[in-house]
C-alpha positions in Angstrom: -20.3 0.1 3.2 -17.6 -1.0 0.9 -17.0 -4.4 -0.4 -13.7 -4.5 -1.8 -12.6 -6.6 -4.9 -11.0 -9.4 -2.8 -13.7 -9.4 0.0 -16.4 -12.3 -0.1 -19.7 -11.0 -1.5 -22.4 -10.5 1.4 -25.1 -13.2 1.5 -27.6 -10.3 1.1 -26.4 -9.0 -2.0 -28.9 -10.6 -4.0 -31.9 -8.3 -3.8 -31.9 -4.5 -3.6 -34.1 -1.6 -4.8 -31.6 -0.3 -7.0 -28.7 -1.5 -8.7 -26.3 1.5 -10.0 -23.4 0.5 -12.3 -20.5 2.9 -12.2 -19.3 5.4 -9.6 -18.5 8.4 -11.7 -20.6 11.9 -11.4 -23.7 10.3 -12.8 -23.7 7.1 -10.9 -22.5 8.5 -7.7 -25.0 11.3 -7.5 -27.7 9.1 -8.3 -26.7 6.1 -5.8 -26.4 8.6 -3.0 -29.8 10.2 -3.5 -31.6 7.1 -3.8 -29.8 5.8 -0.5 -30.7 9.2 1.2 -34.4 8.7 0.5 -34.2 5.2 2.2 -33.7 3.1 -0.6 -31.5 -0.2 -0.7 -28.9 0.5 -3.3 -26.0 -1.4 -4.7 -23.3 1.0 -6.3 -21.3 -1.4 -8.5 -17.5 -0.2 -9.7 -15.5 -2.0 -12.2 -12.5 -0.4 -11.1 -11.2 0.2 -7.3 -10.1 3.0 -5.1 -7.0 3.9 -6.7 -5.7 3.8 -10.5 -4.7 0.3 -11.5 -3.1 -0.8 -14.8 -5.1 -3.7 -15.0 -8.3 -2.0 -14.6 -7.4 0.8 -17.2 -6.5 -2.0 -19.5 -10.1 -2.7 -20.1 -10.5 0.8 -21.7 -8.1 0.3 -24.3 -9.8 0.6 -28.0 -9.0 1.7 -31.4 -10.0 5.2 -33.0 -10.9 5.2 -36.7 -11.0 8.6 -38.5 -9.6 11.9 -37.2 -6.8 12.1 -34.6 -8.0 11.4 -31.2 -6.9 10.7 -27.6 -6.1 7.1 -26.7 -9.2 5.6 -25.3 -7.6 4.4 -22.3 -6.3 7.9 -21.6 -9.4 9.7 -22.2 -11.4 8.3 -19.1 -10.7 6.4 -15.8 -11.9 3.0 -14.6 -11.7 3.6 -10.8 -14.0 4.6 -8.0 -15.1 8.2 -8.8 -14.7 7.6 -12.5 -13.4 10.3 -14.7 -14.2 12.9 -12.2 -10.6 11.7 -10.9 -8.8 13.8 -13.9 -11.6 16.4 -14.8 -10.5 20.2 -14.7 -13.7 21.5 -13.0 -14.8 23.8 -15.6 -18.8 24.2 -15.4 -21.5 26.1 -17.0 -25.2 25.1 -17.8 -26.7 24.3 -21.1 -28.3 27.1 -22.3 -32.4 27.3 -23.2 -31.7 27.2 -26.8 -29.4 24.2 -26.8 -32.4 22.1 -26.0 -34.1 23.0 -29.3 -34.0 21.5 -32.6 -32.1 22.9 -35.6 -33.9 23.6 -38.8 -33.0 21.0 -41.3 -31.3 18.8 -38.9 -33.4 15.8 -37.7 -30.8 14.5 -35.2 -30.9 17.6 -33.2 -33.5 18.9 -30.4 -33.9 17.2 -26.8 -37.2 15.8 -25.5 -36.9 17.8 -22.5 -36.4 21.3 -22.0 -34.2 23.5 -19.7 -37.3 23.8 -17.4 -37.1 20.1 -16.6 -33.6 20.6 -15.4 -33.2 23.8 -14.0 -35.0 23.0 -10.6 -31.8 20.6 -10.0 -29.1 23.4 -10.8 -28.6 24.8 -7.5 -28.2 21.2 -6.0 -25.9 20.4 -8.7 -23.9 23.3 -8.0 -23.6 22.5 -4.3 -22.2 19.2 -5.2 -19.7 20.5 -7.4 -18.8 23.4 -4.9 -19.5 26.1 -7.4 -21.5 29.2 -7.1 -24.8 29.4 -8.9 -23.7 32.4 -11.0 -23.3 32.3 -14.6 -23.5 35.7 -16.2 -25.2 36.0 -19.4 -25.5 39.3 -20.7 -25.6 41.3 -24.1 -22.3 42.2 -25.2 -23.3 43.6 -28.7 -26.5 42.9 -30.6 -25.4 39.5 -31.7 -22.7 38.7 -29.1 -23.4 37.5 -25.5 -21.0 37.4 -22.7 -21.2 34.5 -20.4 -19.2 33.1 -17.4 -17.9 29.6 -16.5 -17.4 28.6 -12.9 -14.5 26.3 -11.6 -15.1 23.4 -9.3 -11.9 22.7 -7.0 -12.5 20.2 -8.9 -14.5 17.6 -6.9 -13.2 14.2 -7.0 -16.4 12.2 -6.1 -14.6 9.2 -4.7 -12.7 11.3 -2.2 -15.8 13.5 -1.5 -18.2 10.6 -0.7 -16.0 7.8 0.5 -16.8 8.5 4.1 -20.6 8.8 3.6 -20.5 5.6 1.8 -18.6 3.7 4.2 -21.2 4.7 6.9 -24.3 4.2 5.0 -26.8 1.6 6.2 -28.6 2.0 2.5 -25.8 1.9 0.1 -23.3 -1.0 -0.6 -20.3 0.0 -3.1 -18.7 -3.3 -4.6 -15.5 -2.6 -6.2 -13.6 -4.5 -8.7 -16.7 -5.7 -10.1 -17.6 -5.4 -13.9 -21.1 -5.9 -15.4 -20.9 -8.5 -18.0 -24.6 -9.5 -18.3 -28.3 -8.8 -17.8 -31.0 -11.3 -17.4 -34.7 -10.5 -18.2 -38.0 -11.6 -17.9 -40.3 -10.0 -20.6 -39.9 -6.5 -20.6 -38.1 -6.5 -17.1 -34.4 -6.7 -16.0 -34.5 -9.1 -13.3 -30.7 -9.8 -12.6 -27.3 -8.0 -13.3 -24.2 -10.3 -13.5 -20.9 -9.0 -12.6 -17.2 -10.6 -12.8 -14.7 -9.7 -10.3 -10.9 -9.1 -11.1 -10.1 -11.4 -8.2 -12.1 -14.1 -9.7 -15.5 -15.3 -9.6 -18.9 -13.9 -10.7 -22.0 -12.9 -8.5 -25.5 -11.5 -9.4 -27.6 -8.7 -7.9 -31.3 -8.7 -8.4 -32.9 -5.3 -8.0 -36.5 -3.6 -8.8 -34.7 -1.1 -11.0 -31.1 -1.1 -13.0 -29.3 2.0 -14.1 -26.2 1.9 -16.1 -23.8 4.9 -15.7 -20.4 3.8 -17.3 -19.6 6.8 -19.2 -20.0 8.3 -22.8 -18.1 5.4 -24.5 -18.7 2.6 -22.2 -22.4 2.6 -21.9 -22.5 2.2 -25.8 -20.1 -0.5 -25.5 -22.0 -2.5 -22.5 -25.2 -2.2 -24.3 -24.0 -3.5 -27.6 -22.3 -6.3 -25.8 -25.3 -7.1 -23.5 -27.9 -6.9 -26.7 -25.6 -8.9 -28.7 -25.6 -11.6 -25.9 -29.5 -11.5 -26.1 -29.8 -12.0 -29.7 -30.2 -8.3 -30.4 -33.7 -8.6 -28.8 -33.2 -6.5 -25.5 -33.4 -3.2 -27.0 -35.7 -2.6 -30.2 -33.6 -0.2 -32.5 -30.4 -1.7 -31.5 -28.8 -0.3 -34.5 -28.9 3.1 -33.1 -26.8 2.2 -30.0 -23.4 4.0 -30.5 -24.6 6.3 -33.0 -24.5 10.1 -33.1 -21.5 10.2 -30.7 -20.2 13.8 -30.4 -17.3 15.7 -28.8 -16.3 19.3 -28.3 -13.6 20.2 -30.9 -11.2 22.8 -29.6 -8.5 24.7 -31.1 -6.6 28.2 -31.0 -8.3 30.9 -32.9 -5.9 34.0 -32.4 -5.5 37.0 -30.3 -7.6 40.0 -29.2 -7.3 43.4 -27.9 -10.3 44.6 -26.1 -11.0 48.6 -25.5 -12.1 50.1 -22.3 -12.1 47.0 -20.3 -13.9 47.3 -17.0 -12.4 45.8 -13.7 -14.9 42.9 -13.7 -14.6 42.2 -17.2 -12.5 38.8 -16.5 -13.5 36.3 -14.0 -10.5 34.0 -13.0 -8.6 35.7 -15.8 -10.9 34.6 -18.6 -13.9 35.6 -20.2 -16.4 33.7 -22.6 -18.5 34.8 -25.5 -21.0 33.1 -27.9 -23.3 34.4 -30.6 -27.1 34.6 -29.9 -29.2 31.8 -31.3 -30.7 34.0 -33.9 -27.1 34.8 -35.4 -26.2 31.1 -35.2 -29.2 30.1 -37.3 -28.9 33.0 -39.8 -25.4 31.7 -40.1 -26.5 28.1 -40.3 -23.9 27.1 -37.6 -24.1 25.6 -34.2 -23.1 26.9 -30.6 -19.6 27.8 -29.9 -17.9 29.3 -27.0 -15.0 31.7 -27.6 -12.9 32.0 -24.6 -10.4 34.6 -24.1 -7.5 34.3 -21.4 -6.1 37.8 -20.4 -2.6 38.4 -21.3 0.1 40.0 -19.0 0.8 43.9 -19.7 3.9 42.8 -21.6 2.4 40.3 -23.7 -0.5 42.9 -24.6 2.2 45.5 -25.3 3.9 42.9 -27.8 0.5 42.5 -29.4 0.0 46.4 -29.8 3.4 46.6 -31.3 2.6 44.1 -33.8 -0.4 45.8 -34.7 1.5 49.4 -35.2 3.7 47.7 -37.6 0.8 47.2 -40.1 -1.3 50.0 -39.0 0.6 53.0 -37.2 -2.3 55.2 -36.6 -4.1 52.2 -34.9 -1.0 51.4 -33.0 -0.5 54.6 -31.8 -4.0 55.0 -30.5 -3.7 51.7 -28.5 -0.4 52.4 -27.0 -2.0 55.6 -25.6 -4.8 53.5 -24.3 -2.3 51.2 -22.7 -0.9 53.8 -20.6 -4.4 54.4 -19.1 -4.8 50.8 -18.6 -7.8 50.8 -20.9 -7.1 47.9 -23.1 -6.4 44.4 -22.5 -4.9 41.6 -24.8 -6.0 38.1 -24.5 -5.2 34.7 -26.1 -8.4 33.5 -28.1 -9.7 29.9 -28.5 -12.7 27.9 -29.2 -14.9 25.0 -27.9 -17.9 24.2 -30.1 -20.7 22.0 -30.5 -20.3 19.1 -33.1 -23.3 18.3 -35.3 -24.5 15.0 -34.6 -24.1 12.4 -37.4 -25.1 8.9 -37.7 -21.4 7.7 -38.9 -19.9 9.0 -35.6 -20.2 6.2 -33.5 -18.9 3.3 -30.9 -18.8 -0.1 -32.2 -17.4 -3.5 -30.9 -13.9 -4.7 -32.2 -14.4 -7.8 -34.2 -10.8 -8.9 -33.2 -10.1 -7.8 -29.9 -11.5 -8.2 -26.5 -10.6 -7.2 -22.8 -9.7 -9.9 -19.9 -13.3 -10.7 -19.4 -13.9 -11.6 -23.1 -16.1 -8.4 -23.8 -15.0 -6.9 -27.2 -13.1 -3.6 -26.9 -14.5 -0.3 -28.1 -13.9 1.1 -31.5 -14.7 4.7 -32.0 -15.2 6.0 -35.4 -15.1 9.8 -35.2 -14.5 12.4 -37.9 -15.0 16.3 -38.0 -17.1 17.4 -40.9 -17.1 20.6 -42.9 -20.1 21.7 -40.9 -18.1 21.4 -37.6 -15.4 23.6 -39.2 -17.8 26.1 -40.5 -19.4 26.6 -37.1 -16.0 27.8 -35.4 -14.8 29.9 -38.5 -18.2 31.6 -39.0 -18.4 32.4 -35.2 -15.1 33.8 -34.6 -15.4 35.9 -37.9 -18.7 37.2 -37.0 -16.9 38.0 -33.3 -14.2 39.9 -35.0 -16.4 41.9 -37.5 -18.7 42.9 -34.4 -15.8 44.0 -32.1 -14.3 46.1 -34.9 -17.7 47.6 -35.9 -18.7 48.6 -32.5 -15.2 49.8 -31.4 -15.0 47.2 -28.5 -11.8 45.5 -29.8 -9.6 44.1 -32.6 -9.2 40.5 -33.4 -6.0 38.9 -35.0 -7.1 35.7 -36.7 -5.0 32.6 -36.8 -3.4 32.4 -40.3 -5.4 29.2 -41.1 -8.8 31.2 -40.9 -7.6 34.3 -42.8 -6.1 31.9 -45.7 -9.1 29.6 -45.6 -7.2 26.3 -44.8 -7.9 23.4 -43.0 -7.6 23.4 -39.1 -4.0 22.5 -38.5 -4.0 19.1 -36.7 -1.6 20.2 -34.2 -3.7 22.9 -33.1 -7.0 21.0 -33.3 -7.9 18.7 -30.4 -11.1 17.3 -28.3 -11.3 17.7 -24.9 -12.5 14.2 -23.4 -16.1 15.2 -23.3 -17.8 12.1 -24.5 -21.3 12.7 -25.6 -24.2 10.6 -27.4 -24.2 7.0 -28.4 -27.5 6.3 -26.4 -29.3 9.5 -27.0 -32.6 10.3 -25.4 -35.8 10.6 -27.6 -39.5 10.5 -27.2 -39.3 8.5 -30.6 -37.9 4.9 -30.1 -36.8 4.9 -33.8 -34.6 8.0 -33.1 -33.0 7.3 -29.6 -32.4 4.5 -26.9 -33.9 6.4 -24.0 -37.1 8.4 -23.4 -37.1 11.6 -21.7 -36.9 9.9 -18.2 -33.9 8.2 -19.2 -35.5 4.8 -19.4 -34.4 2.5 -22.2 -37.2 2.0 -24.6 -38.8 -1.3 -24.7 -37.8 -2.2 -21.1 -39.6 -1.2 -17.9 -36.6 -0.9 -15.5 -33.5 -0.3 -17.2 -32.3 3.3 -17.2 -29.1 5.1 -18.3 -27.1 8.0 -16.7 -24.5 10.6 -17.9 -23.6 12.2 -21.1 -24.3 9.4 -23.4 -27.9 10.4 -23.4 -27.2 13.7 -24.7 -28.8 14.4 -28.2 -26.5 17.4 -28.4 -24.0 19.0 -26.2 -24.0 22.9 -26.8 -20.6 24.1 -25.9 -20.8 23.6 -22.2 -18.7 21.3 -20.5 -20.7 18.2 -19.6 -20.4 17.5 -16.0 -22.8 19.8 -14.5 -25.5 18.7 -16.8 -24.7 15.0 -15.8 -25.4 16.0 -12.2 -28.5 17.8 -13.1 -29.8 14.9 -15.0 -28.9 12.1 -12.3 -30.6 14.4 -9.6 -33.7 14.6 -11.8 -33.7 10.7 -12.5 -33.3 10.2 -8.5 -36.5 12.3 -8.0 -38.3 10.6 -10.7 -37.1 7.0 -9.4 -37.9 7.9 -5.7 -41.7 9.3 -6.7 -42.2 6.0 -8.5 
């Protein structure tokens, strides 16, 4: 059932099996699975059913470093969380994404793909996508992969009816987490403050915070400060190693001898093999191509003919036989996790509940630029050498210039900040997402990612929540 932001809190709210904070893909998936297994669950959301300015105001913050989205525009504080504005692009992390990078101690997951693969099919069902992700060799060093598109699923809409009718799950709206109480190494009580006024508490056997890739860090920093920094042993790690997926335009490409099934939803994706990445000393990157129309392809061939008449003549002949296809080329890539990129608390700005606002320190490094530049250069050379196509690179790549700010962006993929690690000195949670040093506090969502590959995070977020639900119900 639902308890709206203005309804009285039921007398029986005080004791449940699980208290899940946040109703985005991580929290919603986890709460539903726990309730379906017969557990008593409180799902607490700081926002309400619809977007409200007063709610979104809590997400305002400051960005220090490179140009980035406004923090209150990059996520949503409402029922269903940021699923209410995602585009639906889905692909799993690759097996190699879980492995450490040589010479980089901040990389490597404490779990492998074998730990999350058993939950892939169910996650695909939840996101309403086929469990079909092509991975095939395109050349010796290039792989062709395939994203799937969710409708996209809006979690608040999809599960509203089920929650309304659930006997085991109660969803509290307009109620923000403001504190945690503990006895020894166990959390006993979560403190909530309502937008409409008044506080209430929930006691539970287990607590899980799933409030997003910025808010998880912000709340842990605040709650830990309220506990004299004694709640989490290595509290200086909270918020650190925050990453995004940089994204930019890279140029245009002409593919020779394109089969009918080459594109999926008018796009195709390529990446380098892990061996070639390691050889080049770079991270993972997706080169995504979007098919041009016939007229746009013809113009691209004409441009090539101006500088290479013989090649242009051959391409025009192939066009007549519909053997080539032009495409726009852009990249989305993995950012190296560094200590300096982090979420902190503002020293001079607080939200309506008195919690310091987020400050995001985010800057792209030379290694980040090198990853995408080397990836696309290897891709271009490989296509030319194998006769599979030609790439016209953007001027900033050929002239070895910085990525233009007007063409550089990130894509609202908030990862890291409360990374998982078997070593408490290098992470906030263990491999089961339990906060180090505490017996019954867990975290969900992409804030636990040590690294992010090039994959959009939602699919893995759901997989991790399903895995956590299975672990908690077994316990």
